[in-house]
C-alpha positions as CSV (number, residue, x, y, z in Angstrom):
1,M,85.4,127.2,103.0
2,T,85.0,127.3,106.8
3,F,88.2,127.3,108.9
4,R,87.8,129.8,111.8
5,H,91.2,129.7,113.4
6,R,94.1,132.2,113.7
7,H,96.6,129.4,114.4
8,L,97.0,125.7,113.8
9,L,98.4,124.4,117.1
10,G,96.6,121.1,117.5
11,I,93.7,118.9,116.2
12,E,91.5,119.3,119.3
13,P,90.0,122.7,118.4
14,L,89.1,121.6,114.9
15,H,85.5,120.6,114.0
16,P,85.0,117.6,111.7
17,A,83.7,119.9,109.0
18,E,86.9,122.0,109.2
19,I,89.0,118.9,109.0
20,T,87.1,117.9,105.8
21,N,87.6,121.4,104.4
22,V,91.4,121.2,104.9
23,L,91.5,117.8,103.2
24,D,89.3,119.0,100.3
25,L,91.5,121.9,99.6
26,A,94.6,119.7,100.0
27,D,93.2,117.4,97.3
28,R,93.2,120.4,95.0
29,Y,96.8,121.1,95.9
30,V,97.8,117.5,95.1
31,D,96.7,118.2,91.6
32,L,98.7,121.5,91.5
33,S,101.8,119.7,92.8
34,R,101.5,117.1,90.1
35,A,101.1,119.7,87.3
36,P,104.0,120.9,85.2
37,H,103.6,124.4,86.6
38,K,103.5,124.1,90.3
39,R,102.9,127.7,91.4
40,S,100.0,129.5,92.9
41,D,99.8,133.1,94.3
42,A,97.7,132.2,97.4
43,L,100.5,133.5,99.7
44,A,101.9,136.1,97.3
45,G,103.3,139.1,99.3
46,L,103.4,137.1,102.6
47,T,106.5,136.1,104.5
48,Q,106.9,132.6,106.1
49,I,109.5,131.8,108.7
50,N,110.4,128.2,109.5
51,M,111.8,127.7,113.0
52,F,112.9,124.1,113.8
53,F,114.5,123.6,117.2
54,E,114.6,119.8,116.4
55,N,116.0,118.0,113.4
56,S,113.6,117.4,110.6
57,T,113.7,116.2,107.0
58,R,110.1,115.6,105.8
59,T,108.3,118.3,107.8
60,Q,110.7,121.1,107.3
61,A,111.3,120.4,103.6
62,S,107.5,120.0,102.9
63,F,106.7,123.3,104.7
64,E,109.4,125.1,102.7
65,I,108.2,123.6,99.4
66,A,104.6,124.3,100.3
67,G,105.3,128.0,101.0
68,K,107.3,128.5,97.8
69,R,104.6,126.8,95.7
70,L,102.1,129.2,97.1
71,G,104.3,132.2,96.3
72,A,105.4,133.1,99.8
73,D,108.8,134.6,100.7
74,V,110.2,131.7,102.8
75,M,113.1,131.9,105.3
76,N,114.5,128.9,107.2
77,M,116.1,129.8,110.5
78,S,119.0,127.8,111.6
79,M,118.2,127.5,115.3
80,Q,121.6,126.0,116.0
81,A,123.2,129.3,114.9
82,S,120.6,131.5,116.5
83,S,120.7,133.7,119.7
84,I,118.9,130.9,121.5
85,K,122.4,129.3,121.8
86,K,123.6,132.5,123.4
87,G,121.0,132.3,126.2
88,E,118.1,134.2,124.6
89,T,114.7,133.0,125.7
90,L,112.0,131.6,123.4
91,I,109.8,134.6,124.2
92,D,112.6,137.1,123.3
93,T,113.2,135.3,120.1
94,A,109.5,135.4,119.3
95,L,109.3,139.2,120.0
96,T,112.4,139.8,117.8
97,L,110.8,137.9,114.9
98,N,107.5,139.6,115.5
99,A,109.1,143.0,115.0
100,M,110.1,141.8,111.5
101,R,106.4,141.4,110.7
102,P,106.2,137.8,109.4
103,D,102.8,136.5,108.3
104,L,103.3,132.8,108.9
105,L,105.5,131.2,111.5
106,V,106.1,127.4,111.4
107,V,107.6,126.0,114.6
108,R,108.9,122.7,115.8
109,H,110.1,122.6,119.4
110,P,111.2,119.7,121.8
111,H,109.0,121.0,124.7
112,S,105.3,120.4,124.9
113,G,103.4,123.7,124.9
114,A,106.3,125.9,123.7
115,V,104.5,126.6,120.3
116,N,101.3,127.6,122.1
117,L,103.3,130.0,124.3
118,L,105.1,131.5,121.2
119,A,101.7,131.9,119.4
120,S,100.5,134.1,122.3
121,K,103.4,136.5,121.8
122,V,103.2,137.2,118.0
123,N,100.8,138.9,115.6
124,C,101.1,136.4,112.8
125,A,99.6,132.9,112.2
126,V,101.5,130.1,113.9
127,L,101.6,126.5,112.7
128,N,102.7,123.7,115.1
129,A,105.2,121.5,113.3
130,G,105.5,119.2,116.4
131,D,106.0,120.2,120.0
132,G,107.5,117.6,122.4
133,K,105.1,114.7,123.1
134,H,102.0,117.0,122.6
135,E,100.8,117.3,119.0
136,H,101.8,117.2,115.4
137,P,98.6,118.4,113.7
138,T,99.7,118.6,110.0
139,Q,101.0,115.0,110.3
140,A,97.6,113.8,111.4
141,L,95.9,115.8,108.6
142,L,98.3,114.3,105.9
143,D,97.7,110.9,107.4
144,A,94.0,111.5,107.1
145,L,94.3,112.6,103.5
146,T,96.3,109.5,102.7
147,I,93.8,107.2,104.3
148,R,90.8,109.0,102.6
149,R,92.4,108.8,99.1
150,A,93.4,105.1,99.6
151,K,90.1,103.9,101.2
152,G,87.7,106.4,99.6
153,R,86.4,107.5,103.0
154,L,87.6,108.7,106.4
155,H,85.0,107.3,108.7
156,R,84.0,103.9,110.2
157,L,87.4,102.3,109.5
158,T,89.4,100.2,111.9
159,I,92.8,101.8,112.4
160,A,95.6,100.3,114.4
161,I,98.3,102.7,115.6
162,C,101.3,100.5,116.7
163,G,104.5,101.0,118.6
164,D,105.8,103.8,120.8
165,I,102.5,105.5,121.7
166,A,103.8,107.1,124.9
167,H,106.4,109.4,123.3
168,S,104.5,110.0,120.0
169,R,102.9,113.4,119.2
170,V,101.9,111.8,115.9
171,A,99.9,109.1,117.8
172,R,98.2,111.8,119.9
173,S,97.1,114.0,117.0
174,N,96.0,111.0,115.0
175,L,93.9,109.4,117.6
176,I,92.1,112.7,118.3
177,L,91.5,113.3,114.5
178,L,90.4,109.7,113.8
179,G,88.1,109.7,116.8
180,K,86.4,112.9,115.6
181,M,85.8,111.3,112.2
182,E,84.0,108.2,113.8
183,N,86.7,105.6,113.3
184,R,87.5,102.6,115.5
185,V,91.0,103.3,116.8
186,R,93.3,100.7,118.4
187,L,96.6,101.4,120.1
188,V,99.0,98.4,119.9
189,G,102.3,98.2,121.8
190,P,104.1,97.1,124.9
191,P,102.6,98.4,128.2
192,T,105.8,100.3,128.9
193,L,105.2,102.4,125.8
194,M,101.5,103.3,126.6
195,P,100.8,106.6,128.2
196,S,99.4,106.3,131.7
197,Q,96.2,108.4,130.9
198,I,95.4,106.3,127.8
199,G,91.9,105.4,129.2
200,E,90.8,109.0,128.7
201,F,90.9,108.7,124.9
202,G,88.2,106.1,124.4
203,V,90.3,103.8,122.3
204,E,91.0,100.0,122.4
205,V,94.4,99.0,123.8
206,Y,96.3,95.8,122.9
207,D,99.7,94.5,123.8
208,D,99.5,91.7,121.3
209,M,100.0,92.5,117.6
210,A,97.9,89.6,116.2
211,K,94.9,90.7,118.2
212,G,95.4,94.4,117.7
213,L,95.7,94.0,113.9
214,E,92.8,91.6,113.5
215,G,90.5,92.9,110.7
216,A,92.3,96.3,110.6
217,D,91.8,98.6,107.5
218,V,94.8,100.7,108.3
219,V,98.1,99.7,110.1
220,M,100.0,102.8,111.2
221,M,103.5,102.1,112.6
222,L,105.4,104.5,114.8
223,R,109.1,105.2,115.2
224,L,110.8,104.2,118.5
225,Q,111.6,107.6,119.9
226,K,114.8,106.7,121.7
227,E,115.8,110.3,122.1
228,R,112.8,110.8,124.4
229,M,113.4,107.7,126.5
230,D,115.2,108.0,129.8
231,G,115.0,104.3,130.9
232,G,114.6,100.7,129.9
233,F,111.3,100.9,128.0
234,I,112.2,97.8,125.8
235,P,114.4,94.8,126.5
236,S,116.3,95.2,123.1
237,E,115.5,96.3,119.6
238,R,115.8,92.7,118.5
239,E,113.1,91.6,121.0
240,Y,111.0,94.6,120.1
241,Y,111.0,93.7,116.4
242,H,110.1,90.1,117.3
243,R,107.0,91.1,119.2
244,Y,106.0,94.5,117.7
245,G,107.8,95.0,114.4
246,L,105.5,94.7,111.4
247,D,106.3,91.8,109.1
248,S,104.2,89.7,106.7
249,E,103.1,87.2,109.4
250,K,101.7,90.0,111.7
251,L,100.2,91.9,108.8
252,A,98.3,88.8,107.7
253,H,95.9,89.4,110.6
254,A,94.8,92.7,109.1
255,K,92.3,92.8,106.2
256,P,93.8,91.7,102.8
257,D,93.5,95.3,101.5
258,A,94.8,97.0,104.6
259,I,97.3,99.8,104.0
260,V,100.5,100.3,105.9
261,M,101.7,103.7,107.1
262,H,104.7,105.2,108.9
263,P,105.4,108.9,109.5
264,G,109.1,108.4,109.2
265,P,111.9,108.3,109.7
266,M,111.8,104.5,109.6
267,N,114.0,102.1,111.5
268,R,113.9,99.2,109.2
269,G,114.1,95.9,111.0
270,V,113.0,97.5,114.2
271,E,109.5,98.9,113.6
272,I,108.9,97.5,110.2
273,D,110.3,95.0,107.8
274,G,111.8,96.6,104.7
275,T,109.9,94.4,102.4
276,I,106.6,95.6,103.8
277,A,107.7,99.2,103.8
278,D,108.5,98.9,100.0
279,D,105.5,96.9,99.0
280,I,103.7,99.1,96.5
281,N,100.5,97.1,97.0
282,R,100.3,97.7,100.7
283,S,102.6,100.6,101.7
284,V,101.4,104.2,101.3
285,I,104.5,105.6,103.1
286,Q,105.7,107.6,100.0
287,E,102.1,108.8,99.4
288,Q,102.2,110.2,103.0
289,V,105.2,112.3,102.1
290,E,103.5,113.6,99.0
291,M,100.3,114.4,100.9
292,G,102.4,116.3,103.4
293,V,103.2,119.1,100.9
294,A,99.5,119.4,99.8
295,V,98.1,119.5,103.4
296,R,100.6,122.1,104.5
297,M,99.8,124.2,101.4
298,A,96.1,123.9,102.4
299,A,96.7,124.8,106.1
300,M,98.8,127.8,105.3
301,D,96.3,129.0,102.6
302,L,93.4,128.9,105.0
303,L,95.3,130.6,107.8
304,A,96.4,133.3,105.4
305,R,92.9,133.9,104.3
306,N,91.9,134.5,107.9
307,L,94.9,136.7,108.5
308,R,94.1,138.9,105.5
309,S,90.4,139.1,106.5
310,E,91.4,140.2,110.1
311,R,93.8,142.8,108.7
312,D,91.2,144.1,106.3
313,T,88.7,144.4,109.2
314,N,91.2,146.2,111.4
315,T,92.1,148.6,108.5
316,E,88.4,149.4,107.9
317,G,88.0,150.1,111.6
318,T,90.9,152.4,111.6
319,M,89.6,154.3,108.6
320,V,86.2,154.8,110.3
């Protein structure tokens, strides 16, 4: 199974065949997670450290569950109680952890590029669990798996990503992945929430929900990331919901069998109507959560294989 990477820092370096391989392995881990006995020894003997500098429910919990199901020793670091709060730099923290010889390091950080910097300072495999407005690769992979299982394929679909595009690492990773897999990607939202360099991505841009959702196979809603906003990006939440919140009237413009997605956490009545979010015939939001565990199991398994292979090679070289 080809996946020639030491770290998983973003979607950009991945070849379409590698994306497919991650999803194929994740499919197998969906079956394991649904079995009465949910354990594997793929990471047996390895140590996984989760470092989350931002609050997280789904991502942190799913990485922890994924590691434990694969047999790893998992440690969750409380960054609020770490030496970072005493003035220690990220690099010094990385060097300290590196001295403890972990095998897998899962990192979420509020600043774009911080995870890449950390990866350059450690000897273990690093997984980006979201860095600033940059990327969130495992979210894009779990979204891809959700789409593939719901639609039976992951190519030549019309996919509308709607809402706060400018501040969303989820949107960035998704549009890169979906573009690699030959899908028609539309970004839908107010001009104030579109990144200035959006023309570089080769996607269609709409500021009208009806036009943007017309004939869509997948409607992916995004959270309004108010914590990353430093100005008046929207008039009010009420006005935003009126124009860009997903309700039955707007969803009617998509295909009758279109699926509805949201990476969470949801602001009901702002980005999406609660009835739509809970519609078992259209919403795959809970499936996304389930796929998150399986995708993170697959990603860590593949990186661990490369790590072990590299260490075996180095050991053989030393012996010679």
